[in-house]
Chimera marker file (.cmm) of the C-alpha trace (Angstrom):
<marker_set name="trace">
<marker id="1" x="-0.061" y="0.011" z="0.080" r="1" g="1" b="0" radius="0.5"/>
<marker id="2" x="2.935" y="2.365" z="0.907" r="1" g="1" b="0" radius="0.5"/>
<marker id="3" x="2.716" y="6.063" z="1.685" r="1" g="1" b="0" radius="0.5"/>
<marker id="4" x="1.380" y="7.033" z="-1.710" r="1" g="1" b="0" radius="0.5"/>
<marker id="5" x="-1.953" y="7.916" z="-0.256" r="1" g="1" b="0" radius="0.5"/>
<marker id="6" x="-0.474" y="10.231" z="2.163" r="1" g="1" b="0" radius="0.5"/>
<marker id="7" x="1.378" y="12.179" z="-0.587" r="1" g="1" b="0" radius="0.5"/>
<marker id="8" x="-1.665" y="12.345" z="-2.746" r="1" g="1" b="0" radius="0.5"/>
<marker id="9" x="-3.836" y="13.663" z="0.342" r="1" g="1" b="0" radius="0.5"/>
<marker id="10" x="-1.136" y="16.249" z="1.013" r="1" g="1" b="0" radius="0.5"/>
<marker id="11" x="-0.949" y="17.329" z="-2.567" r="1" g="1" b="0" radius="0.5"/>
<marker id="12" x="-4.673" y="17.812" z="-2.616" r="1" g="1" b="0" radius="0.5"/>
<marker id="13" x="-4.742" y="19.586" z="0.424" r="1" g="1" b="0" radius="0.5"/>
<marker id="14" x="-1.946" y="21.986" z="-0.814" r="1" g="1" b="0" radius="0.5"/>
<marker id="15" x="-3.886" y="22.461" z="-4.050" r="1" g="1" b="0" radius="0.5"/>
<marker id="16" x="-7.000" y="23.600" z="-2.082" r="1" g="1" b="0" radius="0.5"/>
<marker id="17" x="-4.993" y="25.932" z="0.063" r="1" g="1" b="0" radius="0.5"/>
<marker id="18" x="-3.610" y="27.452" z="-3.051" r="1" g="1" b="0" radius="0.5"/>
<marker id="19" x="-7.121" y="28.007" z="-4.450" r="1" g="1" b="0" radius="0.5"/>
<marker id="20" x="-7.564" y="30.309" z="-1.331" r="1" g="1" b="0" radius="0.5"/>
<marker id="21" x="-10.670" y="28.435" z="0.038" r="1" g="1" b="0" radius="0.5"/>
<marker id="22" x="-10.377" y="28.471" z="3.873" r="1" g="1" b="0" radius="0.5"/>
<marker id="23" x="-6.498" y="28.633" z="3.548" r="1" g="1" b="0" radius="0.5"/>
<marker id="24" x="-5.816" y="29.034" z="7.158" r="1" g="1" b="0" radius="0.5"/>
<marker id="25" x="-8.005" y="26.262" z="8.393" r="1" g="1" b="0" radius="0.5"/>
<marker id="26" x="-6.799" y="23.695" z="5.790" r="1" g="1" b="0" radius="0.5"/>
<marker id="27" x="-3.204" y="24.599" z="6.246" r="1" g="1" b="0" radius="0.5"/>
<marker id="28" x="-3.523" y="23.948" z="10.006" r="1" g="1" b="0" radius="0.5"/>
<marker id="29" x="-5.413" y="20.686" z="9.569" r="1" g="1" b="0" radius="0.5"/>
<marker id="30" x="-3.021" y="19.724" z="6.835" r="1" g="1" b="0" radius="0.5"/>
<marker id="31" x="0.105" y="20.279" z="9.079" r="1" g="1" b="0" radius="0.5"/>
<marker id="32" x="-1.144" y="19.670" z="12.591" r="1" g="1" b="0" radius="0.5"/>
<marker id="33" x="-3.164" y="16.369" z="12.216" r="1" g="1" b="0" radius="0.5"/>
<marker id="34" x="-0.373" y="14.251" z="10.906" r="1" g="1" b="0" radius="0.5"/>
<marker id="35" x="1.957" y="15.567" z="13.558" r="1" g="1" b="0" radius="0.5"/>
<marker id="36" x="-0.732" y="14.783" z="16.386" r="1" g="1" b="0" radius="0.5"/>
<marker id="37" x="-1.322" y="11.324" z="14.672" r="1" g="1" b="0" radius="0.5"/>
<marker id="38" x="2.419" y="10.687" z="14.805" r="1" g="1" b="0" radius="0.5"/>
<marker id="39" x="2.700" y="11.845" z="18.413" r="1" g="1" b="0" radius="0.5"/>
<marker id="40" x="-0.249" y="9.490" z="19.503" r="1" g="1" b="0" radius="0.5"/>
<marker id="41" x="1.311" y="6.535" z="17.912" r="1" g="1" b="0" radius="0.5"/>
<marker id="42" x="4.541" y="7.064" z="19.403" r="1" g="1" b="0" radius="0.5"/>
<marker id="43" x="2.948" y="7.290" z="22.628" r="1" g="1" b="0" radius="0.5"/>
<marker id="44" x="1.010" y="4.080" z="22.332" r="1" g="1" b="0" radius="0.5"/>
<marker id="45" x="3.707" y="2.114" z="20.810" r="1" g="1" b="0" radius="0.5"/>
<marker id="46" x="6.630" y="3.287" z="22.864" r="1" g="1" b="0" radius="0.5"/>
<marker id="47" x="6.181" y="5.262" z="26.007" r="1" g="1" b="0" radius="0.5"/>
<marker id="48" x="3.029" y="3.513" z="27.524" r="1" g="1" b="0" radius="0.5"/>
<marker id="49" x="4.370" y="-0.083" z="27.301" r="1" g="1" b="0" radius="0.5"/>
<marker id="50" x="7.573" y="1.034" z="28.811" r="1" g="1" b="0" radius="0.5"/>
<marker id="51" x="5.659" y="2.694" z="31.772" r="1" g="1" b="0" radius="0.5"/>
<marker id="52" x="3.654" y="-0.432" z="32.238" r="1" g="1" b="0" radius="0.5"/>
<marker id="53" x="6.787" y="-2.648" z="32.266" r="1" g="1" b="0" radius="0.5"/>
<marker id="54" x="8.415" y="-0.355" z="34.804" r="1" g="1" b="0" radius="0.5"/>
<marker id="55" x="5.385" y="-0.430" z="36.979" r="1" g="1" b="0" radius="0.5"/>
<marker id="56" x="5.327" y="-4.005" z="36.922" r="1" g="1" b="0" radius="0.5"/>
<marker id="57" x="8.921" y="-4.416" z="37.874" r="1" g="1" b="0" radius="0.5"/>
<marker id="58" x="8.545" y="-1.924" z="40.744" r="1" g="1" b="0" radius="0.5"/>
<marker id="59" x="5.677" y="-4.066" z="42.078" r="1" g="1" b="0" radius="0.5"/>
<marker id="60" x="7.718" y="-7.120" z="41.652" r="1" g="1" b="0" radius="0.5"/>
<marker id="61" x="10.536" y="-5.551" z="43.925" r="1" g="1" b="0" radius="0.5"/>
<marker id="62" x="8.117" y="-4.200" z="46.502" r="1" g="1" b="0" radius="0.5"/>
<marker id="63" x="6.755" y="-7.836" z="47.066" r="1" g="1" b="0" radius="0.5"/>
<marker id="64" x="10.217" y="-9.412" z="47.148" r="1" g="1" b="0" radius="0.5"/>
<marker id="65" x="10.624" y="-11.534" z="50.397" r="1" g="1" b="0" radius="0.5"/>
<marker id="66" x="12.885" y="-14.066" z="51.949" r="1" g="1" b="0" radius="0.5"/>
<marker id="67" x="12.862" y="-17.462" z="50.222" r="1" g="1" b="0" radius="0.5"/>
<marker id="68" x="11.778" y="-16.188" z="46.869" r="1" g="1" b="0" radius="0.5"/>
<marker id="69" x="13.689" y="-17.717" z="43.993" r="1" g="1" b="0" radius="0.5"/>
<marker id="70" x="14.957" y="-14.939" z="41.812" r="1" g="1" b="0" radius="0.5"/>
<marker id="71" x="17.073" y="-14.512" z="38.615" r="1" g="1" b="0" radius="0.5"/>
<marker id="72" x="19.184" y="-11.435" z="38.245" r="1" g="1" b="0" radius="0.5"/>
<marker id="73" x="19.756" y="-9.428" z="35.077" r="1" g="1" b="0" radius="0.5"/>
<marker id="74" x="23.131" y="-11.280" z="34.715" r="1" g="1" b="0" radius="0.5"/>
<marker id="75" x="21.258" y="-14.645" z="34.728" r="1" g="1" b="0" radius="0.5"/>
<marker id="76" x="22.324" y="-15.675" z="38.299" r="1" g="1" b="0" radius="0.5"/>
<marker id="77" x="19.719" y="-17.903" z="39.980" r="1" g="1" b="0" radius="0.5"/>
<marker id="78" x="19.237" y="-18.047" z="43.750" r="1" g="1" b="0" radius="0.5"/>
<marker id="79" x="17.064" y="-17.767" z="46.742" r="1" g="1" b="0" radius="0.5"/>
<marker id="80" x="16.601" y="-14.673" z="48.663" r="1" g="1" b="0" radius="0.5"/>
<marker id="81" x="18.022" y="-14.828" z="52.211" r="1" g="1" b="0" radius="0.5"/>
<marker id="82" x="17.697" y="-11.124" z="53.097" r="1" g="1" b="0" radius="0.5"/>
<marker id="83" x="16.075" y="-7.871" z="51.753" r="1" g="1" b="0" radius="0.5"/>
<marker id="84" x="17.409" y="-4.698" z="52.855" r="1" g="1" b="0" radius="0.5"/>
<marker id="85" x="15.212" y="-2.007" z="51.260" r="1" g="1" b="0" radius="0.5"/>
<marker id="86" x="17.076" y="1.032" z="53.114" r="1" g="1" b="0" radius="0.5"/>
<marker id="87" x="20.225" y="-0.079" z="51.685" r="1" g="1" b="0" radius="0.5"/>
<marker id="88" x="18.793" y="-1.123" z="48.285" r="1" g="1" b="0" radius="0.5"/>
<marker id="89" x="20.314" y="-4.575" z="48.487" r="1" g="1" b="0" radius="0.5"/>
<marker id="90" x="19.352" y="-8.137" z="48.352" r="1" g="1" b="0" radius="0.5"/>
<marker id="91" x="21.365" y="-11.076" z="49.749" r="1" g="1" b="0" radius="0.5"/>
<marker id="92" x="20.943" y="-14.248" z="47.506" r="1" g="1" b="0" radius="0.5"/>
<marker id="93" x="21.901" y="-17.764" z="48.393" r="1" g="1" b="0" radius="0.5"/>
<marker id="94" x="23.419" y="-19.127" z="45.134" r="1" g="1" b="0" radius="0.5"/>
<marker id="95" x="24.665" y="-22.569" z="46.312" r="1" g="1" b="0" radius="0.5"/>
<marker id="96" x="23.520" y="-24.205" z="49.494" r="1" g="1" b="0" radius="0.5"/>
<marker id="97" x="26.199" y="-26.867" z="49.671" r="1" g="1" b="0" radius="0.5"/>
<marker id="98" x="29.119" y="-24.357" z="49.956" r="1" g="1" b="0" radius="0.5"/>
<marker id="99" x="26.927" y="-21.568" z="51.434" r="1" g="1" b="0" radius="0.5"/>
<marker id="100" x="27.648" y="-19.255" z="48.727" r="1" g="1" b="0" radius="0.5"/>
<marker id="101" x="26.005" y="-15.959" z="49.027" r="1" g="1" b="0" radius="0.5"/>
<marker id="102" x="26.016" y="-12.890" z="46.785" r="1" g="1" b="0" radius="0.5"/>
<marker id="103" x="24.735" y="-9.243" z="47.593" r="1" g="1" b="0" radius="0.5"/>
<marker id="104" x="23.044" y="-7.403" z="44.621" r="1" g="1" b="0" radius="0.5"/>
<marker id="105" x="21.027" y="-4.300" z="44.367" r="1" g="1" b="0" radius="0.5"/>
<marker id="106" x="17.415" y="-4.456" z="44.321" r="1" g="1" b="0" radius="0.5"/>
<marker id="107" x="17.145" y="-3.131" z="40.619" r="1" g="1" b="0" radius="0.5"/>
<marker id="108" x="19.305" y="-6.085" z="39.351" r="1" g="1" b="0" radius="0.5"/>
<marker id="109" x="16.383" y="-8.681" z="40.289" r="1" g="1" b="0" radius="0.5"/>
<marker id="110" x="14.983" y="-9.370" z="36.860" r="1" g="1" b="0" radius="0.5"/>
<marker id="111" x="12.178" y="-11.841" z="37.831" r="1" g="1" b="0" radius="0.5"/>
<marker id="112" x="10.725" y="-13.947" z="40.701" r="1" g="1" b="0" radius="0.5"/>
<marker id="113" x="10.650" y="-17.628" z="39.546" r="1" g="1" b="0" radius="0.5"/>
<marker id="114" x="7.235" y="-19.316" z="40.322" r="1" g="1" b="0" radius="0.5"/>
<marker id="115" x="7.223" y="-21.480" z="43.565" r="1" g="1" b="0" radius="0.5"/>
<marker id="116" x="8.781" y="-20.708" z="46.845" r="1" g="1" b="0" radius="0.5"/>
<marker id="117" x="11.838" y="-22.450" z="48.406" r="1" g="1" b="0" radius="0.5"/>
<marker id="118" x="11.488" y="-24.435" z="51.566" r="1" g="1" b="0" radius="0.5"/>
<marker id="119" x="11.602" y="-22.608" z="54.772" r="1" g="1" b="0" radius="0.5"/>
<marker id="120" x="14.959" y="-23.813" z="55.695" r="1" g="1" b="0" radius="0.5"/>
<marker id="121" x="16.307" y="-21.909" z="52.393" r="1" g="1" b="0" radius="0.5"/>
<marker id="122" x="17.011" y="-25.157" z="50.572" r="1" g="1" b="0" radius="0.5"/>
<marker id="123" x="15.725" y="-25.503" z="47.161" r="1" g="1" b="0" radius="0.5"/>
<marker id="124" x="12.897" y="-28.049" z="46.280" r="1" g="1" b="0" radius="0.5"/>
<link id1="1" id2="2" r="1" g="1" b="0" radius="0.2"/>
<link id1="2" id2="3" r="1" g="1" b="0" radius="0.2"/>
<link id1="3" id2="4" r="1" g="1" b="0" radius="0.2"/>
<link id1="4" id2="5" r="1" g="1" b="0" radius="0.2"/>
<link id1="5" id2="6" r="1" g="1" b="0" radius="0.2"/>
<link id1="6" id2="7" r="1" g="1" b="0" radius="0.2"/>
<link id1="7" id2="8" r="1" g="1" b="0" radius="0.2"/>
<link id1="8" id2="9" r="1" g="1" b="0" radius="0.2"/>
<link id1="9" id2="10" r="1" g="1" b="0" radius="0.2"/>
<link id1="10" id2="11" r="1" g="1" b="0" radius="0.2"/>
<link id1="11" id2="12" r="1" g="1" b="0" radius="0.2"/>
<link id1="12" id2="13" r="1" g="1" b="0" radius="0.2"/>
<link id1="13" id2="14" r="1" g="1" b="0" radius="0.2"/>
<link id1="14" id2="15" r="1" g="1" b="0" radius="0.2"/>
<link id1="15" id2="16" r="1" g="1" b="0" radius="0.2"/>
<link id1="16" id2="17" r="1" g="1" b="0" radius="0.2"/>
<link id1="17" id2="18" r="1" g="1" b="0" radius="0.2"/>
<link id1="18" id2="19" r="1" g="1" b="0" radius="0.2"/>
<link id1="19" id2="20" r="1" g="1" b="0" radius="0.2"/>
<link id1="20" id2="21" r="1" g="1" b="0" radius="0.2"/>
<link id1="21" id2="22" r="1" g="1" b="0" radius="0.2"/>
<link id1="22" id2="23" r="1" g="1" b="0" radius="0.2"/>
<link id1="23" id2="24" r="1" g="1" b="0" radius="0.2"/>
<link id1="24" id2="25" r="1" g="1" b="0" radius="0.2"/>
<link id1="25" id2="26" r="1" g="1" b="0" radius="0.2"/>
<link id1="26" id2="27" r="1" g="1" b="0" radius="0.2"/>
<link id1="27" id2="28" r="1" g="1" b="0" radius="0.2"/>
<link id1="28" id2="29" r="1" g="1" b="0" radius="0.2"/>
<link id1="29" id2="30" r="1" g="1" b="0" radius="0.2"/>
<link id1="30" id2="31" r="1" g="1" b="0" radius="0.2"/>
<link id1="31" id2="32" r="1" g="1" b="0" radius="0.2"/>
<link id1="32" id2="33" r="1" g="1" b="0" radius="0.2"/>
<link id1="33" id2="34" r="1" g="1" b="0" radius="0.2"/>
<link id1="34" id2="35" r="1" g="1" b="0" radius="0.2"/>
<link id1="35" id2="36" r="1" g="1" b="0" radius="0.2"/>
<link id1="36" id2="37" r="1" g="1" b="0" radius="0.2"/>
<link id1="37" id2="38" r="1" g="1" b="0" radius="0.2"/>
<link id1="38" id2="39" r="1" g="1" b="0" radius="0.2"/>
<link id1="39" id2="40" r="1" g="1" b="0" radius="0.2"/>
<link id1="40" id2="41" r="1" g="1" b="0" radius="0.2"/>
<link id1="41" id2="42" r="1" g="1" b="0" radius="0.2"/>
<link id1="42" id2="43" r="1" g="1" b="0" radius="0.2"/>
<link id1="43" id2="44" r="1" g="1" b="0" radius="0.2"/>
<link id1="44" id2="45" r="1" g="1" b="0" radius="0.2"/>
<link id1="45" id2="46" r="1" g="1" b="0" radius="0.2"/>
<link id1="46" id2="47" r="1" g="1" b="0" radius="0.2"/>
<link id1="47" id2="48" r="1" g="1" b="0" radius="0.2"/>
<link id1="48" id2="49" r="1" g="1" b="0" radius="0.2"/>
<link id1="49" id2="50" r="1" g="1" b="0" radius="0.2"/>
<link id1="50" id2="51" r="1" g="1" b="0" radius="0.2"/>
<link id1="51" id2="52" r="1" g="1" b="0" radius="0.2"/>
<link id1="52" id2="53" r="1" g="1" b="0" radius="0.2"/>
<link id1="53" id2="54" r="1" g="1" b="0" radius="0.2"/>
<link id1="54" id2="55" r="1" g="1" b="0" radius="0.2"/>
<link id1="55" id2="56" r="1" g="1" b="0" radius="0.2"/>
<link id1="56" id2="57" r="1" g="1" b="0" radius="0.2"/>
<link id1="57" id2="58" r="1" g="1" b="0" radius="0.2"/>
<link id1="58" id2="59" r="1" g="1" b="0" radius="0.2"/>
<link id1="59" id2="60" r="1" g="1" b="0" radius="0.2"/>
<link id1="60" id2="61" r="1" g="1" b="0" radius="0.2"/>
<link id1="61" id2="62" r="1" g="1" b="0" radius="0.2"/>
<link id1="62" id2="63" r="1" g="1" b="0" radius="0.2"/>
<link id1="63" id2="64" r="1" g="1" b="0" radius="0.2"/>
<link id1="64" id2="65" r="1" g="1" b="0" radius="0.2"/>
<link id1="65" id2="66" r="1" g="1" b="0" radius="0.2"/>
<link id1="66" id2="67" r="1" g="1" b="0" radius="0.2"/>
<link id1="67" id2="68" r="1" g="1" b="0" radius="0.2"/>
<link id1="68" id2="69" r="1" g="1" b="0" radius="0.2"/>
<link id1="69" id2="70" r="1" g="1" b="0" radius="0.2"/>
<link id1="70" id2="71" r="1" g="1" b="0" radius="0.2"/>
<link id1="71" id2="72" r="1" g="1" b="0" radius="0.2"/>
<link id1="72" id2="73" r="1" g="1" b="0" radius="0.2"/>
<link id1="73" id2="74" r="1" g="1" b="0" radius="0.2"/>
<link id1="74" id2="75" r="1" g="1" b="0" radius="0.2"/>
<link id1="75" id2="76" r="1" g="1" b="0" radius="0.2"/>
<link id1="76" id2="77" r="1" g="1" b="0" radius="0.2"/>
<link id1="77" id2="78" r="1" g="1" b="0" radius="0.2"/>
<link id1="78" id2="79" r="1" g="1" b="0" radius="0.2"/>
<link id1="79" id2="80" r="1" g="1" b="0" radius="0.2"/>
<link id1="80" id2="81" r="1" g="1" b="0" radius="0.2"/>
<link id1="81" id2="82" r="1" g="1" b="0" radius="0.2"/>
<link id1="82" id2="83" r="1" g="1" b="0" radius="0.2"/>
<link id1="83" id2="84" r="1" g="1" b="0" radius="0.2"/>
<link id1="84" id2="85" r="1" g="1" b="0" radius="0.2"/>
<link id1="85" id2="86" r="1" g="1" b="0" radius="0.2"/>
<link id1="86" id2="87" r="1" g="1" b="0" radius="0.2"/>
<link id1="87" id2="88" r="1" g="1" b="0" radius="0.2"/>
<link id1="88" id2="89" r="1" g="1" b="0" radius="0.2"/>
<link id1="89" id2="90" r="1" g="1" b="0" radius="0.2"/>
<link id1="90" id2="91" r="1" g="1" b="0" radius="0.2"/>
<link id1="91" id2="92" r="1" g="1" b="0" radius="0.2"/>
<link id1="92" id2="93" r="1" g="1" b="0" radius="0.2"/>
<link id1="93" id2="94" r="1" g="1" b="0" radius="0.2"/>
<link id1="94" id2="95" r="1" g="1" b="0" radius="0.2"/>
<link id1="95" id2="96" r="1" g="1" b="0" radius="0.2"/>
<link id1="96" id2="97" r="1" g="1" b="0" radius="0.2"/>
<link id1="97" id2="98" r="1" g="1" b="0" radius="0.2"/>
<link id1="98" id2="99" r="1" g="1" b="0" radius="0.2"/>
<link id1="99" id2="100" r="1" g="1" b="0" radius="0.2"/>
<link id1="100" id2="101" r="1" g="1" b="0" radius="0.2"/>
<link id1="101" id2="102" r="1" g="1" b="0" radius="0.2"/>
<link id1="102" id2="103" r="1" g="1" b="0" radius="0.2"/>
<link id1="103" id2="104" r="1" g="1" b="0" radius="0.2"/>
<link id1="104" id2="105" r="1" g="1" b="0" radius="0.2"/>
<link id1="105" id2="106" r="1" g="1" b="0" radius="0.2"/>
<link id1="106" id2="107" r="1" g="1" b="0" radius="0.2"/>
<link id1="107" id2="108" r="1" g="1" b="0" radius="0.2"/>
<link id1="108" id2="109" r="1" g="1" b="0" radius="0.2"/>
<link id1="109" id2="110" r="1" g="1" b="0" radius="0.2"/>
<link id1="110" id2="111" r="1" g="1" b="0" radius="0.2"/>
<link id1="111" id2="112" r="1" g="1" b="0" radius="0.2"/>
<link id1="112" id2="113" r="1" g="1" b="0" radius="0.2"/>
<link id1="113" id2="114" r="1" g="1" b="0" radius="0.2"/>
<link id1="114" id2="115" r="1" g="1" b="0" radius="0.2"/>
<link id1="115" id2="116" r="1" g="1" b="0" radius="0.2"/>
<link id1="116" id2="117" r="1" g="1" b="0" radius="0.2"/>
<link id1="117" id2="118" r="1" g="1" b="0" radius="0.2"/>
<link id1="118" id2="119" r="1" g="1" b="0" radius="0.2"/>
<link id1="119" id2="120" r="1" g="1" b="0" radius="0.2"/>
<link id1="120" id2="121" r="1" g="1" b="0" radius="0.2"/>
<link id1="121" id2="122" r="1" g="1" b="0" radius="0.2"/>
<link id1="122" id2="123" r="1" g="1" b="0" radius="0.2"/>
<link id1="123" id2="124" r="1" g="1" b="0" radius="0.2"/>
</marker_set>
């Protein structure tokens, strides 16, 4: 289909403007309407989905608790052993057999995996 219809529409609009009939209104509609349409599409396709994604991630971080199975943005999987919201840190048990723990920032938690670890902190 292409953009041929848009160019044709604009050419007809400019022709009518050149005729002098309601030149101000037609010129305003011919220039402002496409800009408003592009702005609306930009908002609906880029800004709104990103805001929803950020809101969902903030809610995930607010509900983060001990014994949640998490994955960091770097792909490290583990079980939350401590959440320090004041310090913006989470301590994650990476390996129970060696007792390996890492501390990461809250923002580095990518997702919480379904299911919860046992109360002792060991994985199922």
